[in-house]
Steps between C-alpha positions, in 0.01 A plus 500: 500500500226455748295773664436449870317703760729618776461664835775751574581546868753777565644449147531121544302313235311180575317304230140427589360153436342447158125529519495707819178701488489879512308474827772281656773737378311796645462320833868407508610855414266642764640268765860574403431874530443443871858379548783722619868457432739453787825689516798375699776641710775299662532503879871444554457464876270201462644378165156490342280695266212715622205572275280804444190582299622654176162579341273343244582317182443601141270259314431490125346244271623489141596270217849394402651324201711202607752280323640167601809519716715373210355759260557780751860391559570478125350844445701640791824343374447627145405846623804513728731399214358779277531750784860397573594516129359853480692608810821341371459682166442829683811443712708421190368813327576708807852356521548573129388861552743539789786357294411734214496798735838400643657460153362833378634700794 
């Protein structure tokens, strides 16, 4: 695993370049705080979107542990398989309980 500094803009994480100074990060975050998000509505008469000021953005600087893409996929696949096996076992147990209830009635 590798620890990287990230800037989080409205819950979207972006890795910062290695070696970026604290002063540069502070300047970047300060600049990004001046941005506003744009919302959209569709104008059916003109077949185009119209935009409106939807307020400021949320900015955070933090650290994040990263894996390689292959490691992350393997971990996700293994985790999904364990999760699915657990759900399948719960479903089988539930079906067994229902069969037992039916037989006992």
